[in-house]
C-alpha positions as CSV (number, residue, x, y, z in Angstrom):
1,M,-8.8,-23.9,12.0
2,N,-11.6,-21.4,13.0
3,E,-9.6,-19.8,15.8
4,R,-10.2,-16.0,16.1
5,V,-7.4,-13.7,15.2
6,G,-6.2,-10.3,16.4
7,N,-4.4,-7.3,15.0
8,A,-1.0,-8.9,15.4
9,Q,-2.0,-11.8,13.1
10,R,-3.7,-9.5,10.6
11,T,-0.6,-7.3,10.5
12,H,1.7,-10.2,10.0
13,V,-0.4,-11.5,7.0
14,L,-0.5,-7.9,5.6
15,D,3.3,-7.8,5.8
16,L,3.5,-11.1,3.9
17,L,1.1,-9.8,1.2
18,S,3.1,-6.6,0.9
19,N,6.3,-8.6,0.4
20,A,4.4,-10.7,-2.3
21,L,3.4,-7.4,-4.0
22,Q,7.0,-6.1,-3.9
23,E,8.4,-9.3,-5.3
24,G,5.8,-9.3,-8.1
25,Y,3.7,-12.3,-7.1
26,L,0.6,-10.0,-6.8
27,D,-0.5,-7.1,-8.8
28,L,-1.9,-4.0,-7.1
29,P,-5.6,-4.6,-7.6
30,E,-5.3,-8.1,-6.3
31,F,-3.2,-6.9,-3.4
32,E,-5.9,-4.3,-2.5
33,Q,-8.6,-6.9,-2.6
34,R,-6.7,-9.3,-0.4
35,M,-5.8,-6.4,1.9
36,S,-9.4,-5.5,2.5
37,I,-10.3,-9.2,3.2
38,V,-7.4,-9.5,5.7
39,T,-8.3,-6.4,7.6
40,A,-11.8,-7.7,8.1
41,A,-10.8,-11.3,8.8
42,K,-12.1,-12.8,12.0
43,T,-10.6,-16.3,11.8
44,A,-7.3,-17.9,10.9
45,D,-8.9,-19.7,8.0
46,E,-9.8,-16.4,6.4
47,L,-6.2,-15.2,6.7
48,M,-4.7,-18.4,5.4
49,S,-6.9,-18.4,2.4
50,Q,-5.4,-15.1,1.3
51,L,-1.9,-16.7,1.2
52,A,-2.9,-20.2,-0.1
53,D,-1.9,-19.7,-3.7
54,L,1.4,-17.9,-3.0
55,P,4.9,-19.5,-2.8
56,L,6.0,-21.1,0.5
57,Q,8.0,-18.0,1.7
58,F,4.6,-16.2,2.0
59,R,2.9,-18.9,4.1
60,W,1.6,-18.2,7.5
61,D,1.3,-20.6,10.4
62,P,-1.3,-19.4,12.9
63,R,0.1,-21.7,15.6
64,A,3.5,-19.9,15.5
65,L,1.9,-16.7,16.8
66,S,-0.8,-18.2,19.0
67,S,1.6,-20.1,21.2
68,P,2.3,-18.4,24.5
69,T,5.3,-16.1,24.3
70,V,7.1,-14.2,27.0
71,R,7.3,-10.5,26.4
72,V,10.0,-8.4,28.0
73,L,8.6,-5.0,28.8
74,P,10.9,-2.1,29.0
75,L,11.6,-0.6,32.5
76,P,9.6,2.5,33.2
77,S,12.8,4.5,33.4
78,A,14.1,3.2,30.1
79,P,13.9,5.9,27.3
80,S,11.3,4.4,24.9
81,T,10.3,7.6,23.1
82,A,12.7,7.4,20.2
83,P,11.1,4.3,18.6
84,G,7.7,5.8,19.1
85,R,8.7,9.0,17.4
86,D,10.1,7.2,14.5
87,T,6.9,5.2,13.9
88,R,4.8,8.2,14.5
89,T,6.8,10.3,12.0
90,T,6.7,7.6,9.3
91,A,3.0,7.0,9.9
92,I,2.2,10.7,9.6
93,A,4.5,11.1,6.6
94,S,2.8,8.1,5.0
95,L,-0.6,9.6,5.6
96,V,0.4,13.0,4.2
97,L,2.0,11.5,1.1
98,A,-0.9,9.2,0.5
99,I,-3.4,12.1,0.7
100,A,-1.2,14.1,-1.7
101,S,-0.9,11.2,-4.1
102,I,-4.6,11.2,-5.0
103,P,-4.9,14.7,-6.5
104,L,-1.4,14.5,-7.9
105,S,-2.4,11.4,-9.9
106,V,-3.7,13.7,-12.6
107,C,-0.2,15.1,-13.2
108,F,0.9,12.4,-15.6
109,G,0.9,9.8,-12.8
110,M,3.1,11.8,-10.4
111,G,0.8,10.7,-7.6
112,G,2.0,7.1,-8.1
113,L,5.4,8.1,-6.8
114,F,3.9,9.7,-3.7
115,G,1.7,6.6,-3.3
116,I,4.6,4.2,-3.5
117,A,6.5,6.3,-0.9
118,A,3.3,6.3,1.3
119,V,3.1,2.5,1.1
120,V,6.7,2.1,2.0
121,L,6.6,4.5,4.9
122,S,3.4,2.9,6.3
123,R,5.1,-0.4,7.1
124,P,6.8,0.6,10.5
125,G,3.6,2.2,11.7
126,L,1.6,-1.0,11.0
127,R,3.7,-2.8,13.6
128,S,2.9,-0.1,16.2
129,S,-0.3,-0.2,18.2
130,N,-0.4,3.6,18.6
131,D,0.2,4.5,15.0
132,H,-1.5,1.5,13.3
133,G,-4.6,3.5,12.2
134,K,-2.6,6.3,10.6
135,A,-0.3,3.8,8.9
136,M,-3.2,1.7,7.6
137,T,-4.9,4.8,6.3
138,G,-1.6,5.8,4.6
139,L,-1.3,2.3,3.1
140,V,-4.8,2.2,1.7
141,L,-4.8,5.8,0.4
142,G,-1.3,5.3,-1.1
143,C,-2.6,2.2,-3.0
144,V,-5.6,4.3,-4.2
145,G,-3.2,7.0,-5.3
146,I,-1.1,4.4,-7.2
147,A,-4.2,3.0,-8.9
148,A,-5.5,6.4,-9.8
149,S,-2.1,7.3,-11.3
150,I,-2.1,4.2,-13.4
151,V,-5.6,5.0,-14.6
152,M,-4.7,8.6,-15.5
153,V,-1.5,7.5,-17.4
154,L,-3.6,5.0,-19.3
155,L,-6.2,7.7,-20.1
156,F,-3.4,10.1,-21.3
157,I,-2.0,7.4,-23.5
158,F,-5.2,5.9,-25.0
159,M,-7.5,8.9,-25.0
160,P,-8.4,9.8,-28.6
161,T,-7.3,13.2,-29.6
162,T,-9.8,15.1,-31.7
163,P,-8.6,18.0,-33.9
164,T,-10.3,21.2,-33.2
165,T,-12.1,22.9,-36.1
166,R,-12.7,26.6,-36.4
């Protein structure tokens, strides 16, 4: 199925990959690799290929989202600012924590905790059209912070210590 896909389909597949990462079916480097492929995907086949080897609960059916749906839009007088503020706040918090996670990764992997928080906080913003960019940046930089923290911890553990001679 070489049907073109949009942001809604890519976001849905990213959510499925995030769930697979959280449940331990993917490791972080593989998740990051698949995430970059999904964000650049143009067709449904490209998206389905990133989920093909995962268990059934992570499968995606492009026909489910491509069928015509009726959307109920809120009335103009309905207060719709509260959900927008929540996604904006979590997207900005995700971005700030993700940026902080990278330099903090040298502090015995402390940046990994900030990176995990950034990844978790980016999820609501990924569903929002207004805050998708901030949330995606927070997600990617959070993953980079986690990876850098893992590398730094491994360096601290396995780096040979040399005695100083005077």
